[in-house]
N, C-alpha and C positions, 0 to 999 in steps of 0.2 A: 447634434453629436452622433457620429456613426455608432451604431451598435457593434460590439465586439463579436467576431466570428469565432465561436467557441469550437467548432468543428475544427477549424484550421489550427486553433491553439492546441487542442489535444492531438491532432495528427502531427503537430511539431514535437510535442512531448513523446508521442509513440515513436517518432523517427529517432528521437534522442537515445531511447531505451533499445530500438531495434529488436533484435532475437536475442539479446543478452539475457541470462539467467543467473541466479546465484552460484551455481557451479558450472563447470565447463562441460559436464555431462547432464543427463537427464535426472534430475533429482527426485522425480516421481517415481523412479525405480526403487527408491529407499522405503517409500510409504504407500506404495500402489496408488500413487496419484491422490492421497487424502485430501488435498487442498481443492480438488476437482469434485469432490463428492458433495454437491450440495442437494438442496431439497426446497420446499416451498417457504421455509422460514430461515434458512441460512443462505448466506451469499456474501457478496462483497459491495461494500458501501460505494456509491459512486461519488465522485468529487463533484463540486458546484459546476453546473451547466454541462456535465458529462452525460452524452447520450449513450444508450447502449441497446444492442440488437437482442439481448436477452430479455427475459420477462423481468420487469421491474415492480418492486413491491414498494408502496409508499409507507414510510414508517411514522409513528407518532410524533416524533420530534421534528418532522419535516424533512427528514433525510430521505434517500432512496437507495434501495438495495437491489443489485442485479442478482437474481437467482438463476440456476441452472441444474440441468440433470447430470452434470458431470461430463458432457461433451460439448464442445463449442469449436467454432472456427477460431484459432489461436490469434489470427489477425482482428478478430472482433472482441477480444477480451478487454474488460474494463481495466482502467489503470491499476486499480488495486490487485487485480489478479497478476498483472505484469510485474509488480514490485514485491509481491508476496514472497517471503514472510517479514518484509523489511518496510520501513516507513521513512519518508523525508521528515524529520521533527525539526522544529524551528525554535530558537531561543529568543529571548526578550529582545535581543540585539537584532533579530532578523537572520541570523547566521544559520544555515541548514546543516543538519547531521543525519546520517543514515543509520537507524537503529533497528534492532530486531523488534518486531511488534508482539508484544507479550500475549495479545489476543489469539496468536497462532500456536502459542505453547502446547495446547493439548492435541494438536493435529499434525504439527510440522516438526520432524526430527532436526531440521536445520537450526531451529530456535533452541532445542534442548541439547544438542551436542555441538554447539557452535565452536567451542574451544578445541575441538578435535577435527574440524573441516577445514580444508583449504578452498576458499572462495575465489571466484573470479573478480578480482579486483576492478575490471572494467565495468562490471555490473553496478558496483557501488559508485563509481564515479559518474555513470549515467543516471543513476537514481538521485544523486545529489544535484546534477545539473537540472534534472526533471523538477526537483524540488525548488530550485532558484527560478525556474519559469513559471511555476505555479505561485511562488511568492510575490511575483511581479504583478499579479492579479489580486485586487482587494478582496474579493469574496473567497478565492482560493488560499490566500494568505490567512485569513481568518479561519477557514476550515483547518489549515496546518496548525495554527495556535490552538484550535479546540481539540483537535486529535492529539496533539502532543501533550495537552494537559491531561487527557484521558490515559494516554499511555503511562505518563508519569505517575499517575494515581495507582494504576494497576501495578506497575514496577515497585512503588513504595509499599504497596499492600503485600505483594509476594516476596519481595526482597527488602525488607525494611533495613537490614544490615548495611545496605549501600547508600542509606540516606542518613545525613546528620540529624541529630535532634536539634531543631531550630525553634 
């Protein structure tokens, strides 16, 4: 069986996203590029089989984190940077939703002030399509499920009023 070409796989996803961002303007002007101020311990988690030209830190759980000094070639950004501060979550039926990532709430005003912002809907459609492409791969789909579970746990902790008592 032929091994999957993950470079081609991610290139297709990156092409789907293109240059779209959550806003039609540079959101980095709102926070002075807070999402791009990394260090040796902060960064963006790489998706399964995703390569990065940035420095990669191996995590104890087997994951990998791309870390940077706040400057990079935008064409070389990992997927997590391209979709930040949102994430394509997946439900038990395999349906993809684009949700704010609560892990971004301390650094990104887009997550904090969501209700007051007019977003570029083309970005959300592209992230959803990227999520569907990811979900078609077994390892990436599992990554989506695991990250969705983590996002749900964080949301339930910080916003318990949005969850039913089950």
